[in-house]
C-alpha positions in Angstrom: 20.0 -61.4 175.2 16.4 -61.6 173.9 15.4 -59.4 171.0 14.1 -56.7 173.3 10.4 -57.0 172.6 8.5 -57.1 175.8 4.7 -57.1 175.7 2.7 -54.8 177.9 0.6 -56.8 180.4 -2.9 -57.1 179.0 -4.7 -59.4 181.5 -5.2 -56.9 184.3 -4.3 -57.2 188.0 -3.4 -60.6 189.3 -4.0 -62.0 185.9 -4.2 -65.5 184.8 -6.8 -66.6 187.4 -10.1 -65.3 186.4 -11.5 -62.8 183.8 -11.0 -59.3 185.1 -13.6 -56.6 184.7 -11.6 -53.4 184.5 -14.5 -51.0 183.8 -15.4 -50.1 187.5 -11.8 -49.2 188.1 -11.7 -47.2 184.9 -14.8 -45.3 186.0 -13.2 -44.4 189.3 -10.0 -43.3 187.7 -12.0 -41.0 185.4 -12.8 -38.9 188.5 -9.1 -38.4 189.1 -8.6 -37.2 185.5 -11.5 -34.8 185.9 -10.1 -33.3 189.1 -6.6 -32.7 188.0 -7.8 -31.2 184.7 -10.1 -28.9 186.7 -7.4 -27.7 189.0 -4.8 -27.2 186.2 -7.2 -25.0 184.2 -8.1 -22.8 187.2 -4.6 -21.5 186.6 -5.8 -20.1 183.2 -8.2 -17.7 185.1 -5.7 -17.3 188.0 -2.9 -15.9 185.8 -4.6 -12.7 184.5 -5.9 -12.2 188.0 -2.4 -12.4 189.5 -1.0 -10.3 186.7 -3.4 -7.5 187.8 -2.8 -8.0 191.6 1.0 -8.1 191.4 1.3 -5.8 188.3 3.3 -8.5 186.4 4.8 -8.5 182.9 4.0 -11.4 180.5 7.3 -13.0 181.5 6.5 -12.9 185.2 3.0 -14.1 184.6 4.0 -17.1 182.6 6.7 -17.9 185.2 3.8 -18.8 187.6 2.8 -21.6 185.2 6.5 -22.5 184.6 6.8 -23.2 188.3 3.8 -25.5 188.0 5.4 -27.6 185.3 8.9 -27.5 186.9 7.2 -29.8 189.5 6.7 -32.4 186.8 10.4 -32.3 185.8 11.5 -32.6 189.5 8.9 -35.1 190.7 8.3 -37.4 187.7 10.9 -40.1 188.4 10.5 -39.9 192.2 6.8 -40.5 191.7 7.6 -43.7 189.8 9.7 -44.9 192.7 6.9 -44.1 195.2 4.5 -46.2 193.1 7.0 -49.1 193.1 7.2 -49.0 196.9 3.5 -48.3 197.8 1.5 -49.5 194.8 -0.9 -47.6 192.6 -3.7 -47.2 195.1 -1.7 -45.8 198.0 0.3 -43.5 195.5 -3.0 -42.1 194.3 -4.1 -41.3 197.8 -0.8 -39.7 198.6 -1.1 -37.6 195.5 -4.6 -36.4 196.4 -3.4 -35.5 199.9 -0.4 -33.5 198.6 -2.7 -31.6 196.3 -5.1 -30.7 199.1 -2.2 -29.3 201.2 -1.1 -27.2 198.3 -4.6 -25.9 197.7 -4.9 -24.9 201.4 -1.5 -23.0 201.1 -3.3 -20.7 198.6 -5.2 -19.2 201.6 -2.1 -17.6 203.3 -0.8 -16.7 199.9 -3.9 -14.7 199.3 -4.1 -13.2 202.8 -0.5 -11.8 202.7 -0.7 -11.4 199.6 2.6 -13.0 198.4 3.8 -13.8 194.9 6.5 -16.2 196.4 4.0 -18.1 198.6 1.7 -18.4 195.6 4.5 -20.0 193.5 5.3 -22.4 196.3 1.6 -23.4 196.9 1.1 -24.1 193.1 4.4 -26.2 193.1 3.0 -28.4 195.9 -0.3 -28.9 194.1 1.5 -29.7 190.9 3.7 -32.2 192.7 0.6 -34.1 193.8 -0.8 -34.0 190.3 2.5 -35.4 189.0 2.2 -38.5 191.3 -1.4 -39.0 190.0 -0.3 -38.7 186.4 2.5 -41.2 186.8 0.1 -43.7 188.5 -3.1 -43.3 186.6 -1.9 -43.0 183.0 -0.1 -46.3 182.7 -2.7 -47.9 184.9 -5.4 -47.0 182.3 -3.1 -48.0 179.4 -2.3 -51.5 180.7 -5.5 -52.4 182.6 -7.2 -53.7 179.4 -6.4 -55.1 176.0 -3.1 -53.6 174.5 -4.7 -53.1 171.1 -7.1 -50.5 172.5 -4.8 -48.8 174.9 -4.7 -45.5 172.9 -8.5 -45.4 172.6 -9.0 -46.3 176.3 -6.6 -43.6 177.6 -8.0 -41.0 175.2 -11.5 -41.8 176.5 -10.5 -41.4 180.1 -8.6 -38.2 179.2 -11.9 -36.9 177.8 -13.0 -36.7 181.5 -9.9 -34.7 182.1 -11.1 -32.3 179.4 -14.5 -32.3 181.0 -12.8 -30.9 184.1 -11.0 -28.3 182.0 -14.3 -27.4 180.4 -16.0 -26.5 183.7 -13.0 -24.9 185.4 -13.2 -21.6 183.5 -16.8 -21.1 184.7 -15.7 -21.8 188.3 -12.6 -19.6 188.1 -14.4 -16.9 186.1 -17.3 -16.7 188.5 -15.5 -17.1 191.9 -12.3 -15.2 190.9 -12.5 -12.9 187.9 -16.2 -11.8 188.2 -15.7 -10.9 191.9 -12.7 -8.7 191.3 -12.1 -5.2 190.1 -9.3 -6.4 187.8 -11.4 -9.2 186.3 -14.3 -6.8 185.4 -12.1 -4.0 184.0 -10.8 -3.5 180.4 -7.1 -4.0 179.6 -5.0 -1.0 180.7 -7.2 -0.1 183.7 -4.9 0.9 186.7 -6.1 -0.3 190.1 -5.4 1.3 193.4 -3.5 -0.4 196.2 -6.7 -1.1 198.1 -8.4 -2.6 195.0 -5.5 -4.9 194.3 -5.4 -6.0 198.0 -9.1 -6.8 197.9 -8.8 -8.7 194.6 -6.0 -10.9 196.1 -8.5 -12.2 198.7 -10.8 -13.7 196.0 -8.6 -16.8 195.5 -9.3 -18.1 199.1 -12.8 -19.6 198.7 -12.1 -21.4 195.4 -9.1 -23.2 196.7 -10.7 -24.1 200.0 -13.5 -25.8 198.0 -11.0 -27.6 195.9 -9.2 -28.9 199.0 -12.4 -30.2 200.5 -13.3 -32.1 197.3 -9.7 -33.6 197.1 -10.0 -34.9 200.7 -13.4 -36.5 199.9 -12.0 -38.1 196.7 -9.0 -39.5 198.6 -11.4 -41.1 201.2 -13.4 -42.6 198.4 -10.3 -44.1 196.8 -9.2 -45.4 200.2 -12.4 -47.4 200.6 -12.5 -48.6 197.0 -11.5 -51.9 195.7 -9.0 -50.6 193.2 -6.9 -53.6 192.1 -3.1 -53.5 192.4 -1.2 -53.7 189.2 2.2 -54.5 190.8 2.0 -58.2 190.0 1.9 -57.3 186.3 4.9 -55.0 186.1 6.9 -54.4 189.3 7.8 -58.0 190.3 8.7 -59.0 186.8 10.6 -55.7 186.3 13.0 -56.5 189.2 14.1 -59.6 187.5 14.2 -58.4 183.9 15.3 -54.7 184.0 18.9 -55.6 183.8 18.3 -57.1 180.4 16.3 -54.2 179.0 17.0 -50.5 178.4 14.5 -47.7 178.1 16.7 -45.9 175.6 16.5 -48.7 173.0 12.7 -48.1 172.4 12.3 -45.5 169.6 8.7 -44.8 170.4 9.7 -43.9 174.0 12.9 -42.0 173.1 11.1 -39.8 170.6 7.9 -39.8 172.7 9.5 -38.0 175.6 10.4 -34.9 173.5 6.9 -35.2 171.8 5.2 -34.8 175.2 7.6 -32.0 176.2 7.0 -30.1 173.0 3.2 -30.7 173.0 3.0 -29.2 176.5 4.7 -26.1 175.3 2.0 -25.7 172.7 -1.0 -26.6 174.9 0.0 -24.5 177.9 1.2 -21.5 175.9 -2.2 -21.3 174.1 -4.3 -21.9 177.3 -2.4 -19.5 179.5 -2.2 -16.6 177.1 -5.7 -17.1 175.7 -7.4 -14.5 177.9 -4.6 -12.0 177.5 -4.8 -12.5 173.7 -8.6 -12.2 173.4 -8.8 -9.0 175.4 -6.4 -7.1 173.0 -8.2 -4.3 171.3 -7.4 -5.6 167.8 -8.6 -9.1 168.6 -11.9 -9.0 170.6 -11.4 -6.1 173.0 -13.5 -7.6 175.8 -13.0 -7.9 179.6 -11.1 -10.8 181.2 -14.3 -12.1 182.8 -16.0 -12.3 179.3 -12.9 -13.8 177.8 -13.0 -16.7 180.4 -16.3 -17.7 178.8 -14.6 -18.2 175.4 -11.8 -20.1 177.1 -14.5 -22.6 178.0 -14.9 -23.3 174.3 -11.2 -24.0 173.9 -11.4 -26.7 176.6 -14.8 -27.8 175.3 -13.1 -28.5 172.0 -10.5 -30.7 173.7 -13.3 -32.6 175.4 -15.3 -33.2 172.2 -12.1 -34.1 170.4 -11.1 -36.7 172.9 -14.5 -38.4 172.9 -14.4 -38.4 169.1 -10.8 -39.4 169.0 -11.4 -42.4 171.3 -14.1 -43.5 168.8 -11.9 -42.9 165.7 -8.9 -44.8 167.1 -11.0 -47.9 167.5 -11.5 -47.9 163.7 -8.3 -46.2 162.4 -4.6 -46.4 163.3 -3.7 -44.2 166.2 -0.7 -42.7 164.4 -2.7 -41.6 161.4 -5.4 -40.2 163.6 -2.9 -38.2 165.6 -1.2 -36.9 162.4 -4.6 -35.6 161.1 -5.4 -33.8 164.4 -1.9 -32.3 164.5 -2.2 -31.0 160.9 -5.5 -29.4 161.8 -3.8 -27.7 164.8 -1.0 -26.5 162.6 -3.4 -24.8 160.2 -5.5 -23.0 162.8 -2.4 -21.9 164.7 -1.0 -20.2 161.6 -4.4 -18.4 161.4 -4.1 -17.3 165.1 -0.6 -16.0 164.4 -1.4 -14.0 161.3 -5.1 -12.9 161.4 -6.9 -10.2 163.4 -10.2 -9.6 164.9 -12.7 -12.3 166.1 -11.4 -14.7 163.4 -8.0 -14.9 165.2 -9.8 -15.6 168.5 -11.8 -18.5 166.9 -8.6 -19.9 165.4 -7.1 -20.1 168.8 -10.3 -21.7 170.2 -10.3 -24.4 167.5 -6.8 -25.4 168.3 -8.2 -27.1 171.4 -9.9 -29.6 169.0 -6.5 -30.3 167.3 -4.7 -30.7 170.6 -7.3 -33.0 172.1 -5.9 -36.4 171.5 -2.2 -35.5 171.5 -1.3 -36.3 175.1 -3.1 -39.6 175.5 -2.1 -40.8 172.0 1.6 -39.9 172.5 1.6 -41.4 176.0 0.0 -44.7 175.0 2.2 -45.1 172.0 5.3 -44.1 174.0 4.9 -47.0 176.6 3.7 -49.6 174.1 6.0 -52.6 174.2 7.8 -51.6 177.4 6.4 -54.3 179.6 8.5 -54.4 182.8 9.8 -51.0 182.1 6.4 -49.4 182.0 6.6 -47.6 185.3 10.0 -46.0 184.5 8.8 -45.1 181.0 5.7 -43.5 182.5 7.9 -41.5 184.9 9.9 -40.2 182.0 6.9 -39.3 179.9 5.3 -37.5 182.9 8.6 -35.8 183.6 8.4 -34.5 180.0 5.3 -32.6 181.0 7.8 -30.1 182.4 7.8 -28.8 178.9 4.9 -26.6 180.0 7.5 -24.7 182.1 8.9 -23.3 178.8 5.7 -21.2 178.5 7.9 -18.6 180.1 9.8 -18.5 176.8 6.6 -17.7 175.0 6.0 -15.0 177.6 9.4 -13.6 176.8 8.6 -13.7 173.1 5.3 -11.9 173.8 7.2 -9.1 175.6 9.9 -8.8 173.0 7.9 -9.3 169.7 4.2 -9.1 170.6 1.8 -11.5 172.0 0.4 -12.6 168.6 3.8 -13.3 167.1 4.7 -15.5 170.1 2.3 -18.1 168.7 4.8 -19.0 166.0 6.5 -21.0 168.7 3.3 -23.1 168.9 3.3 -23.6 165.1 6.8 -25.1 165.3 5.6 -27.5 168.1 2.8 -28.8 165.9 5.3 -29.7 163.2 7.2 -32.0 165.5 4.0 -33.8 166.6 3.2 -34.6 163.0 6.7 -36.0 162.6 6.3 -38.2 165.7 2.9 -39.4 164.6 4.0 -40.5 161.1 7.5 -41.9 162.0 8.7 -41.6 165.6 5.8 -43.5 167.2 6.6 -46.8 165.6 7.4 -49.3 168.4 10.7 -50.4 167.1 13.5 -51.6 169.5 16.6 -49.9 168.3 19.7 -52.0 168.0 17.8 -55.3 168.1 16.1 -57.5 165.6 12.3 -57.0 165.3 9.8 -59.8 165.6 
């Protein structure tokens, strides 16, 4: 049996024949990253809205986001099999179509209104995003030189953060600012008629999202997006029997790193507005708090553009460790301080979180070669860690919202561990080259 080291393909689609210019494909994929970031963060403005409409506890509110991330856990590996059968381009089109169907399901969910139908609609949208994630992330990582994979994926993920940056404006204007619950202070009791009227506010935003998704699917359909199958799938069928995913330490420890990181990111983002509106923090309305949420996601966008630059000059693992240490410090501040300074600590954690997902993902699949698709499926499945935001909701109900952020502090510690030790691409149980 060979030593187990398998290089990730670096020559691009149908390699070995002519130099391949991957930049046009990379630019097109950036639009996908933008769109799923945009849709995911609409949830951050949707959650306080639904909490008001359905009179939910923190646990019930975070359960909405848990359903969203349960889709990653259930659909991650099936998405990898879809890509193997259809190829990257068709899989992306299928993912966009599924997302559009889920967005349209939000219309009957708002008309009824129904908490259950809302959960199902968000599950469908998340299933489509899962397929996009499994396809697009490894595509970006292997489409160019292996030595710059972390930087390249972080750069494209910056466009994901650009989508998250604009989404709170969109959701704040079309959902929160047009509802009684969104323009009232915490503790205001709405009448049945007001809650019913507020529920209708989600229809227009999701119709607009569905239209954009259909247009984007049509653009991808007509594009010349090169197939990556010749670089991974065909070789994989012959070589997979000789290689095991579980012998690659960077992947084995990278899966829990993604899982744990998502607990941190989603917990902060989803409870941000609820935290900021507390009287002893900022004491403002949800609509105003959505404007500060923009700064959280803006920090992630800036951090990713900056991180892509830094990782071209410094080792990716050391860069990740520095960002994680910064996140640890500001999260301790958010968990212990009061007033506006606690709010700003929570805003700044976006900067610390910025490069975590792309850096962990790229390091997790490094050296996997013909196992790249399955490894990608596992790492995307680990995004289901976001479902454990319901645990933070339970902690918030039991011990107070601010104290629940100690869970985030613990998550940052593991990311530091992975960056400094667990990310090393060593094949366990085999000699290294």
